[in-house]
Every structure is written in C-alpha cells, then in structure tokens.
C-alpha positions in Angstrom: -0.2 -0.2 0.3 1.0 3.7 -1.3 1.5 5.5 2.0 -0.7 8.9 1.2 1.4 12.4 1.4 0.0 13.0 4.9 1.8 16.5 5.3 0.8 17.5 1.9 -3.0 16.9 2.0 -3.0 18.9 5.4 -0.8 21.9 4.3 -3.4 22.0 1.4 -6.1 22.0 4.1 -4.5 24.8 5.7 -3.7 27.2 2.4 -7.2 26.4 1.4 -8.6 27.7 4.9 -6.6 30.8 4.9 -8.7 32.0 1.8 -11.9 32.0 3.6 -12.8 35.3 4.7 -14.2 34.4 7.9 -13.7 32.2 10.5 -17.0 30.3 11.1 -17.2 28.8 7.3 -20.4 26.5 6.8 -20.3 23.0 5.0 -22.6 20.7 3.8 -19.9 17.5 3.7 -18.7 16.0 6.4 -15.0 15.3 5.0 -15.1 19.2 4.5 -15.9 19.7 7.9 -12.5 17.8 9.2 -10.9 19.7 6.2 -11.7 23.1 7.3 -10.8 22.1 11.1 -7.5 21.3 9.6 -7.1 24.4 8.3 -7.7 26.4 11.6 -11.3 27.5 11.2 -14.9 26.6 12.6 -16.6 24.3 10.6 -20.2 24.5 11.0 -22.5 21.6 9.1 -25.2 22.5 7.8 -27.5 19.8 9.5 -26.1 21.0 12.8 -27.4 24.7 12.1 -30.6 23.3 11.4 -30.7 21.3 14.7 -29.1 23.7 16.5 -26.3 21.8 17.1 -22.6 22.0 17.6 -20.5 21.0 15.0 -17.6 18.7 15.8 -14.6 17.4 13.5 -14.3 14.6 15.4 -11.5 12.7 13.6 -9.2 14.7 11.7 -6.5 13.0 10.9 -6.6 11.9 7.1 -5.4 8.5 7.2 -7.5 7.6 10.1 -10.7 9.2 8.8 -9.9 7.0 5.7 -9.8 4.2 7.7 -12.9 5.0 9.4 -14.7 5.4 6.0 -13.3 1.7 4.7 -14.4 0.2 7.9 -18.0 1.6 7.4 -18.3 0.7 3.8 -16.9 -2.8 4.6 -19.7 -3.3 7.5 -22.4 -1.7 5.4 -21.7 -3.8 2.1 -21.1 -7.1 5.0 -24.9 -6.3 6.3 -26.2 -5.8 2.6 -25.0 -9.4 1.9 -26.2 -10.9 5.0 -29.8 -9.4 4.8 -29.3 -7.2 8.4 -30.4 -3.5 7.8 -27.6 -2.0 10.9 -24.6 -0.6 9.8 -22.8 1.8 12.3 -20.8 4.2 12.0 -17.1 3.1 13.9 -16.3 5.1 17.2 -14.2 8.5 16.6 -12.2 10.4 19.1 -12.5 14.4 19.0 -9.7 16.5 17.3 -7.4 18.2 19.1 -8.0 22.4 19.1 -4.2 22.5 18.0 -5.1 20.5 14.5 
C-alpha cells in the first residue's frame, strides 16, 4: 500500500482555509468539516445548524478518517450481503484543538 502524502494534504487544507475571509465556515459535507477544522477555521455543518447543534470534527487525521470510512463501507456491504439492516458508524475521538 502506498502511504498517502498526509503532510501535503494537511498543508493544502490550511492553504485553502487561509483564503476564507471568515472564521465560521458553513459546510454540507462531513469530509469538508474535517478539512476546514484542520485548516484552522470553525466548520459549521449545515445539518447541525438546522438542529441547533454544535459541529464537532471528530477524527481529523486524514489516514484515520479514511480508515473509518473503509471500515464503515465494509460493514455496510457485509450487512447488505447477509440481509441485516444495521450498519453503525465507527467510534471516533474528538480532534485536538491545536490541529
């Protein structure tokens, strides 16, 4: 497996966030929430705004996030194959504030 260029990805997240003129950024994509958070801004997930909830970035490390996605997809695919209707998102840890 090829190792992803995590430092380069994080650098691009920070560069993109630096172009945003405000600190609070509305996003509609969970991955964008992580990207905006890693860039040093405060993401506000659209669904959280609708339900008056705080937006938490949960897992911020790109490698960990993609691993969680892969595990969720695998669990969901396994459930489709065996007829089960329950697929649960993996547990996550909160991001550090100094991302």
